[in-house]
N, C-alpha and C positions, 0 to 999 in steps of 0.2 A: 541160741540166740534167733535161733529162724522161727522159731514158736511167736515168741512174741512179735517179731516181726512180720511174720504171715500171718497175725490177729488182726494186726491194726490193718495193715495191706485190703486186707477183706472183712471188715469192719468199713472199711470205704469205697471197697467197690459196691457192699450191696446197698450204702449208704446211695452211693451215687445209680446205683439199677434201681434203685424206690424213687427215686428222686425224677425220676427217666419215666415214667411213670406203667414199670414192668410190673408191680405189684409185688405184695407182702411173700409169693410162696416162692418167686422167679429170684427176688435179692437172697431167700432162705437159702435155696441150690447156692449163689455165688458165695455166699457166705460161706458153708460148710464146706465145697469145692475148693475156695484153694486154701481154707483150712486143713483139707485132710491131703492137700498137695503137700501143704508144708509139712506135715506129721510126717509122710511117703519120705518125703529126702531127710528128715531129722532121722528117721529109724534104719532110713539102708545105709548109711551113714558108716556106720561100720563093717559093709558088707561089700560093699564099692572099696573102703582103705581094702581090703583085704587082698580085694582082688588086681586092684593098683601094681604091687608089683610081679605080675606079673603075664602084663600086657607089654604092647610092644614100644621103644621106646618115643615116638612121632606120638601118642595115645597118651603117653601120661606129664604129668604138671606137676 
């Protein structure tokens, strides 16, 4: 579910960046940067779930 959310968030931020006069290359960097962050969160989730039981009780959610 996080990939579609980050896609639309990235598209909105890229359009906003372009509308502020930053230009196409900057809007593209914003778009792909936000998509990369979303993909990184999505694909690192199994690793986080594997490490979570070994964390102290204060850090677990």
